[in-house]
N, C-alpha and C positions, 0 to 999 in steps of 0.2 A: 517494462518488461515484468509481466506474472511470472513466476516460476512458484507454480506446486508441485511440490514433493511430500504428498501425503500418503497415510497407510495405503499398500494396495488392497483392493477391494473393502475399505474402509468404508460403507455406508449405510450402516447399524443392519440389524437383523435381517430385514428387505432385503429382497437380491433378485435379480434381472436377467436375464439373457438377453443380447444384442445379437440379431441375424442378420440382418442387411444393412447397407448403406443409410437407407431412408430413416433405420432406428437410430444409428450412431449420429444422423444431421439433428435428430430430434432431441438426443441425451446431453448436446453438448452443453447447452446451457446449466442443465441442472449437475455437470460435471464441475464447472465453473462458476454457479452461485451467481451466477449474471448474464446476460445475454451479449455478446462480443457483436461489437461492429467495427467493421474497416481493421478486422486483426488476423494475425498469423497465430494458430495455435496449434501445438505438437502433444500429443497424449502417450505415454509411453503404455504399453501390453507386459504384461506378464501371466504367461500360460492362459490367456483371456480374459485377464483380469487387468482394470484401469490403476495406471501407476501414476508417476508425477505427470505434472504438464507444463508448458510453458505457453506465453501469451506476450505478442507484441503487434503493434500498429505497423500494418503495410506500409512501409515507404512510398512516397510519393515517385520517387525517382528509379525506376529500372536497374540504372548504375548502381543503386544499394541493394539491389536481391541478391547477390552471392554471396557479399559479406555477410547480411542477417540471414540466410539460411547457414551458410558455415556456422555462426555466432550460437544460432540456436540448438541445431544438431546437439553441439559441442555443450553446450548448458543443460539440454535435457540427458543426454545421455552420462555426463558428466553427476550430476547431481543424482542421478539413479543410481549410478555406482557406487556413490559415498554413502548410499543408506539400504537399497536393496538389491544392488547388483546389477550387471548389464541387462537392461529390457529386451523381452524377445524379437520386438516388432514395437513401430510408432504408426497413428493412423495421424493425418494430417489436415487440418481445416484452414482454408481461404476464405476469411466471412466478410462480403462487401457489397451494398446495396447499388443498385445502377443509379441513384438518385446520387450517391456521393460523385458519381463521374459525370454528372449532368454537363457539368462546363466543360468537360471533355470531351468532343465526340469522338469514336473511333470504334475498335474491336469491342465487342460484349465482355461483361465485368470473366464470365468462365475462361473465353479466348485470351484476353489479354493478361490474366493472373496464370496461365498454363506455364507459361516458362518458371514462375516463382516456384510452382508445386513441382515442375522436372528439379529444380536445384536444392530444394527441401528432400525430394527423393535422393540424389546424390549425394548430397552433403551426410545424410543418415546412413546410406550403403557404406563409403569410406569408413565409418564407424563401424560397419559390420553390424548395423541394426536397419533391418529392412524396414521399408515403407509398405505396410499392406493394405492400406487405402488411402488417397488423398482427395478430400470433396471439397468443393466451391459452393456456399452458402450464399446465396443473392436474391434477395425479393420473394422469400419466402420458399424458394425452391433449393433444390441440392443438385448437382451433378458430379462425377466421378472422374477422376483423371485417369484411372486406373483399370476400368472397364470398358471394354471397346463394343461391347453388345449393345445394339440401339432398342432391343426389344426390352432391356430391363435398366437401361441408362441412355434412354432418348436424347436427341440435341437439343429439347426445349427443356430440358429439365425433370426431375418429379417433386412434387410439391410435399412440402416438410408437414407431418401434420401440428398444427399448433393450438389447438381449440383447447386443449386442458382435459380430453376425454379419453385418450390412448392409453395403453398399458404403462407406458414409462411416465405420462403424467400423476396417473393411481398410483403407481409404487412408489414415486417421489412423494406424494402427499403423506403417505401411510409412513414412509421412514421419516417424514419432518423436515425434508430437504425444501427450501424454500429458492425460488429465480429472484434474483433483483432486478433492480432497472437498467437499464443497458452503461454500458461505459459513460459515455454520451452524457446520460441522465445523473449517474452518480458526480462525474467531474460537474457537472453544472450547480450542484448543492457548495461546493466547495471552490469553485475558481471567482474571481474578482468580479463585481457586478459591471455591468455595463448597460445601466440606466439613470436617469437622470440625478442619480444620487453621487455620483461619483465626484462630480465639482465639488459640490458639498462635503463630501468623506475627504477628499486631498486637501481643501482649506483647513477643515478639522486637524488633520494629522500635519500638516505644515504648523499650524499655530501651537500643536501639544508639541513639536519640535521644538520650534523658537521658546517654550516655556523650559523643556527638560535639560535642553544642550545647555545651558547658562548656568541652571543648577551644578551639572554636572562638573564643569570645569569649574565653578567656585570651590568644589570641593564637599558638595551635598553628600551626606552617608548613603552608601547605597541600600541599607536597610530601610531607609526611607524612601525609597523609590520603591521598593518591593513592598511596604505596608501600604503604599498608596495604593499600588496596583491588585493587589490579592485584595483587600478591603472593597474596591469599585467592584471588583469582580465576583464577588461573594453579595454583594448588592443586586447586582444582575441578574444572580444563577436563583436567587429569592424570587425578583421579577419573572423569570422564566418559569419556575416550579409554580405558582400560582397562575399563570394562564392557563385557559382550559384547552385540553388537549385538541390537535388538529389531526386527522388520518391522512391526509393529501399532503404529500412531503414537499410539493411547492408551495399550497397554502401555509403548511406551518414554519416552511422559510421566510416566507413574506412577512407575516405576524411576528416571527423572530426580529426580522431586519426592522420592524416598526416599534419593537420594543425596547432595540438599542439606538440610543441617540449617536449623532455622529462624535462629538468630543467625547462621549464615554469609549465609543470605540477606539479612537486615535490615543488614548491614555493606555487603553488595555493593549492595542497592539504594539505601541513602544515600549511599556515597561515587559513584556515579555521576550523582549529582545535579551534582558538579562538571562543568563541561563541558571542562575540559583532560583530566581522568581521563578521562571519556567517549570523548574525542576518543583518548586513547591506546589505549584498548580496541577503540575501532576498528579499529586495525591489524591484528587476529586478524580474515582477511578470504579468507585464502586459504589453499591447501595443508592438512596436517593439520589446522590450527588453527582451518579456519574451520566444520566440521561441529559439531564439541564448542563453541565458542562460540554459534555459533546455538542447540544443547540447551540451554546456560546462558542465554542472553538470553530465551528461551522462559519458561524456569523461574522466571526473576526476574520476568519480567511477570507471571505466576501467581502471585507471591506479593506483588504491589502489593495488599492486601486493606484493608478499612474506609478508614479516613480518609486512606489513602496510595495512595490509585487514580491522584492525578495524577504520583507518582514513576514510574508507569509507562511514562512517555514516554521517557524514558531507556533502559531495556532494549527498548521496541518500536522506536524507531528502530532501535537499534543490529540487533534481528533483521530488520527491512527491508533495511537496508545490508548485513548477509551476505548474506542469502537472494539479493538483487538481485545480488551480487558473485558468487553461484554459479549465477548465470542464472535463478533461480526468481521469475521476475517476478509470480507469483500472492501466492505469500506475502509477498514484497514489499510489494505495493501493498495488502494487507488488515493488516500489523506497521505500514506508515507512516500508514495511515489511522486506525488504531485510536489510534496516539501523537498525533495530530491533533484525536482525538476526546476523549483525557484535555486535553489542552493546546494548544488550536487556536494558541499565541504560540510553541511550540515550535522554535526556527530552525533547527535541525538537520532535524526532521524535515522541514518546510517545503522547506529545500533541496534535499535528495532526493526530494522528490517535483517540486519543479520541473526538478530536472534529468531526472526520467524523464519528465514532462511533454513535456521539449523533445528527448526522443528521444536525449541527449548518452548515448555508451557510458561504463559503470561503469570501464573502463581506467584514463583520466585521473586518476580519484580514486584506484584502487590504487595509479598510479604516484606520486602525490605523499605517500600514505600510507608506502609505502617510501623516498619518498627522506627524509622526516621521521623514521622511525625509524634509518635508516643514519645521517643525520646526527645524532642525540642520541648512538649509539653511537658515533662515532668523532670529536666535537667537543665541545667546553667547552658547559655551559650558557648561557654568556654569548653564545657565539659562537651559538648557537640563536637566543635572543632579537634579539639584532641582526637576522640573517636574517628570522625572520619578522618583526619590524617594517617591513624594509625591502622583504620581498616585501608587505605589507598595502597598502603605499603604493603601489603600480603598478596600474593598469586595463588589463586585458588590449583590445585592439582588433580581434584576428582572430577567428576562428572557432575557429582551432586553440587559441588564448590564451583564449577565452571557455569550451572545455571542460576547459579544464586548470584554469581558475579554481574550476570546481565542485569539487575537489578539495581546493584550498588553504582555499578559504572554508569548507568542511562539518569540515575537519579540522583547522585550526589555532588555537590557542587565542583565548576571547574575550579583549575587551579589558580587561573588569573583573575582577578576583579575588575579587570578592564570590562566594559560591555559595549557591545554594537547599537546601544540604544540613538535612536532617532538617526541612523546612520544607512540612507538605502543602499542596500549592497554590501554592508560593512563585514569582515571577514569574523570567523570564530577569532574570540581572542586567545584561545589556548587549547591546549587537550590536555586534560587530567591524568592523572597519575591511574586513576580508576578505569578511566579509558581504554587506557594504554593495557591495564592489566585483563581488561575486558576483550580485547582485541587477542591478546595473547590466549586465554582462556577457549575466546571461539575457534584459534587456529590450533590449539592443541588437540580440541574436540575433535575436528576436521581430519588431522593427522592420524591419530587415534583408529578412526572409522574408515578409511581409506586402506590405512596399513594390516590392521588386523584382519578384517573381514570374518569375525567370528561373533560381532554383534547381532543379536535377533533382530530381526527386519524391521524397521521402525521408520516410518517416514515424515515428514510433515514441513514443507518450505513454499513460500513464497518471494519471489526476487521481484522489484520497483518495476513499474510498469512507467512508461514515459507520461507526460500530462498528454490531456486531449489535444487535439488539433492534429496539425501536420508532423508525424514523427521522423525522425534521423533512423537510417538503417541500424543503429549500434545500440545491443541490448544493453540496461542501465545496469550498474552494479551497485552494490551497496557499499557505505562505509564512511563519507568523512561529515564533516560539518557542525 
């Protein structure tokens, strides 16, 4: 599920008034930053201004709809109350093209989803927040579930303006708002390959595991595996940086796949299963390193094929972190959602999602990573260890320290030296004191906001979405792993 709790009316200096259902339908991709497909979207309103929004894939089974409607309504209203107070009303969108239902003949999309729209209206009403408009968006047209007048809402629906020439499109362009790909297209850049490369990549992963596991069992130092992984990653990063740029995302991903050998991908994937190695790799989050690192993490996520699917949690989380650091919150949310989809207990992904949910700026995380990197380059390993242990024992008490804790908790090494290297589906070896401190800091932050009610309105949040494909009806929460 995607949960955006962002500043009310925060769209820059440009403002636009939406008066009709058609204008609302057209505005939806600009509100989310991507084109939703097969999705339920709820958007909060405050005196006519947009507030938080949540998104979840439409469950295949209608039996799941009641629980989904209830959880979505509670998630939206609860998240808004913690930041801007109870919203005045909600607008609901149900987005599903008919081609998505081609294998299941039956009522049209708008009629099939009508009970779901009613459930959403009922659950929001239970929370004393009315749904002022509920729209079905399908095949480039929209229908209103709230308007009974055939003169403005005919049975065949109304066309959604999508040629980029409307007032909404012009205003969004002026404000610098860009609509990204659909959820499916974003997912394709991060999902495991389904090509002829799968067999060769699986064999390479098996071979790398057969080489690495005996070394670990024989007592090979963890630092040795870390150095091998990071040295190889730097080599591939230079290769990616030197490659000519390609504008088309699909072509760019295909070229990156060609630049990454199967055995290289296997060594990197397995090496990143070590939490401390992964945290070192997270330092490549800005400057010239960041775009190439994001390409590498995408490529590695695509190589987690076959029985190595859960190994994708590490590269997906790194992709989410770097995308967020670069300001691309849409890809960040999708990558983190997919990381939690393959491993719901992956701590780093859960911490980052929690930070996104609380509206914490990524800069404190970057500052902490810069400090760790600088300290490592100037001090002895022993001094680094002592300093990290001392920092872990402290629990920040003010808001500024809470935000800084996100960074240290998400980036410092875990207590346990054991790793899930080369073990598909291996559990997290432990939760560090820093991670526990972060959880406590975020919990106190939420308690202050919900209890005091005097903090100036400030929003900013996204909760995880589920991976592409058929989704279950339960919104996904942030946190383990």
